[in-house]
MILO-833804 format. One record per residue (C-alpha): z, y, x; residue number from 1. Coordinates in steps of 0.02 Angstrom, whole numbers, padded with zeros to 5 digits. Example, Ala and Ser with C-alpha at 12.3 -4.5 7.8 and 13.67 -1.06 7.14 Angstrom:
BEGIN
<node><w>00390</w><v>-00225</v><u>00615</u><k>1</k></node>
<node><w>00357</w><v>-00053</v><u>00684</u><k>2</k></node>
//
This chain:
BEGIN
<node><w>04519</w><v>02545</v><u>02016</u><k>1</k></node>
<node><w>04702</w><v>02522</v><u>01971</u><k>2</k></node>
<node><w>04812</w><v>02676</v><u>01958</u><k>3</k></node>
<node><w>04998</w><v>02639</v><u>01961</u><k>4</k></node>
<node><w>05143</w><v>02711</v><u>01865</u><k>5</k></node>
<node><w>05209</w><v>02876</v><u>01936</u><k>6</k></node>
<node><w>05385</w><v>02880</v><u>02008</u><k>7</k></node>
<node><w>05466</w><v>03051</v><u>02001</u><k>8</k></node>
<node><w>05567</w><v>03110</v><u>02151</u><k>9</k></node>
<node><w>05718</w><v>03221</v><u>02117</u><k>10</k></node>
<node><w>05803</w><v>03322</v><u>02254</u><k>11</k></node>
<node><w>05988</w><v>03296</v><u>02282</u><k>12</k></node>
<node><w>06112</w><v>03388</v><u>02392</u><k>13</k></node>
<node><w>06269</w><v>03283</v><u>02369</u><k>14</k></node>
<node><w>06271</w><v>03094</v><u>02362</u><k>15</k></node>
<node><w>06434</w><v>03077</v><u>02265</u><k>16</k></node>
<node><w>06379</w><v>03201</v><u>02131</u><k>17</k></node>
<node><w>06209</w><v>03117</v><u>02118</u><k>18</k></node>
<node><w>06288</w><v>02945</v><u>02097</u><k>19</k></node>
<node><w>06414</w><v>03011</v><u>01969</u><k>20</k></node>
<node><w>06272</w><v>03085</v><u>01864</u><k>21</k></node>
<node><w>06130</w><v>02959</v><u>01881</u><k>22</k></node>
<node><w>06230</w><v>02798</v><u>01896</u><k>23</k></node>
<node><w>06399</w><v>02824</v><u>01813</u><k>24</k></node>
<node><w>06341</w><v>02941</v><u>01674</u><k>25</k></node>
<node><w>06159</w><v>02894</v><u>01639</u><k>26</k></node>
<node><w>06176</w><v>02709</v><u>01680</u><k>27</k></node>
<node><w>06041</w><v>02692</v><u>01813</u><k>28</k></node>
<node><w>06062</w><v>02556</v><u>01946</u><k>29</k></node>
<node><w>06022</w><v>02571</v><u>02130</u><k>30</k></node>
<node><w>05874</w><v>02461</v><u>02174</u><k>31</k></node>
<node><w>05875</w><v>02508</v><u>02358</u><k>32</k></node>
<node><w>05929</w><v>02649</v><u>02472</u><k>33</k></node>
<node><w>05883</w><v>02706</v><u>02646</u><k>34</k></node>
<node><w>05946</w><v>02817</v><u>02786</u><k>35</k></node>
<node><w>05862</w><v>02834</v><u>02955</u><k>36</k></node>
<node><w>06035</w><v>02848</v><u>03034</u><k>37</k></node>
<node><w>06214</w><v>02841</v><u>02971</u><k>38</k></node>
<node><w>06227</w><v>03029</v><u>02949</u><k>39</k></node>
<node><w>06047</w><v>03056</v><u>02893</u><k>40</k></node>
<node><w>05997</w><v>03108</v><u>02716</u><k>41</k></node>
<node><w>05997</w><v>02975</v><u>02581</u><k>42</k></node>
<node><w>05841</w><v>02915</v><u>02490</u><k>43</k></node>
<node><w>05865</w><v>02792</v><u>02347</u><k>44</k></node>
<node><w>05773</w><v>02710</v><u>02205</u><k>45</k></node>
<node><w>05858</w><v>02702</v><u>02036</u><k>46</k></node>
<node><w>05809</w><v>02602</v><u>01883</u><k>47</k></node>
<node><w>05863</w><v>02593</v><u>01703</u><k>48</k></node>
<node><w>05759</w><v>02463</v><u>01615</u><k>49</k></node>
<node><w>05577</w><v>02517</v><u>01639</u><k>50</k></node>
<node><w>05620</w><v>02692</v><u>01702</u><k>51</k></node>
<node><w>05612</w><v>02710</v><u>01892</u><k>52</k></node>
<node><w>05662</w><v>02869</v><u>01985</u><k>53</k></node>
<node><w>05687</w><v>02915</v><u>02167</u><k>54</k></node>
<node><w>05829</w><v>03029</v><u>02223</u><k>55</k></node>
<node><w>05810</w><v>03112</v><u>02393</u><k>56</k></node>
<node><w>05919</w><v>03220</v><u>02503</u><k>57</k></node>
<node><w>05770</w><v>03249</v><u>02620</u><k>58</k></node>
<node><w>05708</w><v>03428</v><u>02633</u><k>59</k></node>
<node><w>05528</w><v>03436</v><u>02576</u><k>60</k></node>
<node><w>05528</w><v>03280</v><u>02466</u><k>61</k></node>
<node><w>05550</w><v>03378</v><u>02305</u><k>62</k></node>
<node><w>05601</w><v>03547</v><u>02238</u><k>63</k></node>
<node><w>05759</w><v>03559</v><u>02132</u><k>64</k></node>
<node><w>05724</w><v>03599</v><u>01950</u><k>65</k></node>
<node><w>05597</w><v>03464</v><u>01909</u><k>66</k></node>
<node><w>05598</w><v>03381</v><u>01738</u><k>67</k></node>
<node><w>05536</w><v>03216</v><u>01672</u><k>68</k></node>
<node><w>05518</w><v>03148</v><u>01494</u><k>69</k></node>
<node><w>05566</w><v>02968</v><u>01460</u><k>70</k></node>
<node><w>05529</w><v>02883</v><u>01295</u><k>71</k></node>
<node><w>05670</w><v>02772</v><u>01228</u><k>72</k></node>
<node><w>05676</w><v>02646</v><u>01085</u><k>73</k></node>
<node><w>05839</w><v>02704</v><u>01006</u><k>74</k></node>
<node><w>05880</w><v>02885</v><u>01042</u><k>75</k></node>
<node><w>06036</w><v>02881</v><u>00932</u><k>76</k></node>
<node><w>06109</w><v>02735</v><u>01029</u><k>77</k></node>
<node><w>06075</w><v>02821</v><u>01195</u><k>78</k></node>
<node><w>06153</w><v>02981</v><u>01131</u><k>79</k></node>
<node><w>06308</w><v>02887</v><u>01072</u><k>80</k></node>
<node><w>06321</w><v>02797</v><u>01240</u><k>81</k></node>
<node><w>06313</w><v>02959</v><u>01339</u><k>82</k></node>
<node><w>06431</w><v>03052</v><u>01223</u><k>83</k></node>
<node><w>06561</w><v>02912</v><u>01235</u><k>84</k></node>
<node><w>06568</w><v>02930</v><u>01424</u><k>85</k></node>
<node><w>06645</w><v>03104</v><u>01412</u><k>86</k></node>
<node><w>06556</w><v>03160</v><u>01570</u><k>87</k></node>
<node><w>06641</w><v>03322</v><u>01617</u><k>88</k></node>
<node><w>06481</w><v>03413</v><u>01666</u><k>89</k></node>
<node><w>06372</w><v>03376</v><u>01515</u><k>90</k></node>
<node><w>06393</w><v>03349</v><u>01329</u><k>91</k></node>
<node><w>06213</w><v>03322</v><u>01274</u><k>92</k></node>
<node><w>06162</w><v>03351</v><u>01096</u><k>93</k></node>
<node><w>06021</w><v>03272</v><u>01000</u><k>94</k></node>
<node><w>05880</w><v>03386</v><u>00944</u><k>95</k></node>
<node><w>05738</w><v>03364</v><u>00820</u><k>96</k></node>
<node><w>05589</w><v>03464</v><u>00884</u><k>97</k></node>
<node><w>05450</w><v>03552</v><u>00790</u><k>98</k></node>
<node><w>05324</w><v>03441</v><u>00881</u><k>99</k></node>
<node><w>05388</w><v>03277</v><u>00808</u><k>100</k></node>
<node><w>05512</w><v>03215</v><u>00937</u><k>101</k></node>
<node><w>05697</w><v>03182</v><u>00936</u><k>102</k></node>
<node><w>05769</w><v>03224</v><u>01108</u><k>103</k></node>
<node><w>05924</w><v>03212</v><u>01216</u><k>104</k></node>
<node><w>05910</w><v>03325</v><u>01368</u><k>105</k></node>
<node><w>06023</w><v>03324</v><u>01521</u><k>106</k></node>
<node><w>06019</w><v>03414</v><u>01687</u><k>107</k></node>
<node><w>06091</w><v>03344</v><u>01848</u><k>108</k></node>
<node><w>06204</w><v>03446</v><u>01965</u><k>109</k></node>
<node><w>06051</w><v>03502</v><u>02064</u><k>110</k></node>
<node><w>05949</w><v>03573</v><u>01920</u><k>111</k></node>
<node><w>05837</w><v>03422</v><u>01889</u><k>112</k></node>
<node><w>05815</w><v>03375</v><u>01707</u><k>113</k></node>
<node><w>05778</w><v>03219</v><u>01609</u><k>114</k></node>
<node><w>05728</w><v>03224</v><u>01427</u><k>115</k></node>
<node><w>05749</w><v>03061</v><u>01334</u><k>116</k></node>
<node><w>05645</w><v>03059</v><u>01175</u><k>117</k></node>
<node><w>05584</w><v>02957</v><u>01029</u><k>118</k></node>
<node><w>05455</w><v>03000</v><u>00896</u><k>119</k></node>
<node><w>05534</w><v>03071</v><u>00738</u><k>120</k></node>
<node><w>05424</w><v>02957</v><u>00633</u><k>121</k></node>
<node><w>05512</w><v>02804</v><u>00708</u><k>122</k></node>
<node><w>05685</w><v>02863</v><u>00657</u><k>123</k></node>
<node><w>05760</w><v>02794</v><u>00497</u><k>124</k></node>
//
């Protein structure tokens, strides 16, 4: 039996703020989006390389405050990319943890978090 890759769903309350954070700041691309009607809540799939997320304005799809961890190849390059954007609502640092990971954590305007990480042993 095949079990697929999970796709986290994050709750959003404001389309423009969600796009500013996930697309403009973090560099995700919209794969598709859906509304039942023109003024209905937005549901969209975002992708950055192999990382796929869903963002939903629908009540009941998710609870604000979720977090997801995403492994990256070059945490320093990602950190430099995000820092260079001068996003007014986040200036993420880079943190070496006691459990052997190097992390860059950010939180979207709705309380959802994403932790990008790489093993400390892979850092030179």
